[in-house]
N, C-alpha and C positions, 0 to 999 in steps of 0.2 A: 678166773672164777668169775660167776655170775651173781650180782647182788641186787636184791630188791630195793628201790628207791621209791620216796614220794615226793613229787615235786610241788613246788609252791602254788599251784594251780590245783591241787588235790589228785592229781593223774598218778597212778602207780605203775612203775616199770620196772625193767630189769636191765642193768647195765654191766658192762665189764669192769672189773675192780680197779683197772688202771684209771677209769675216769672217775672215780669216786673222789679223791683229792680236788680236781679240778671243778666238779659240780658242787662241793661243800664250799670252796673258797668263792665261787661266783655267787653263791646264794640260791643257785638254782633249784637245790632240794631242800626240804624240811627235815627229812628223817631217811635212814637206812636201815636195813636189817641185819642183825648178826645172828649169831646162834642163838645167843641167850635173849632176843627178842629186838624191837626197835629202838633206834638211837636217835633221840631228838637233837637235831642240831642247835646248840645254843645253851642247852639244858643239861645234856649228859657229856661227861669225859671223851674225848677223842684222841687215841693214840696215833702218833704220826713218826714213823721211823724209830720205833721203840721209846719214844719219849709220850709222856702224858701230858696232852695240851688241850686248852678249850678254845674253840673259835668263836668270839664274839664281836660285836660291830666295836664295843668301847676299845678291845685290844688292838682292833686294826686301826682305830681312829688316833691312838696315842701317837703324839710325834716324838721323836729321840730327843733326849736332852744331851747337848754337847757341851764339853768343858774342855778347854785348851790349857787349863792350869792345874 
């Protein structure tokens, strides 16, 4: 499936759906288009493997808390 995307520099392109996760996680794109309209990365919810998740800098920067007791 081909998905329209908008890169950080404003360029609009179409990419294979299998590349979408990589582009989102790398920060290369700012939005992509679904049937219902444009999804803004960091503002709109994004589903991944059937789970609803949001990708944000804060979420990626948190370090895990470890407890041994």
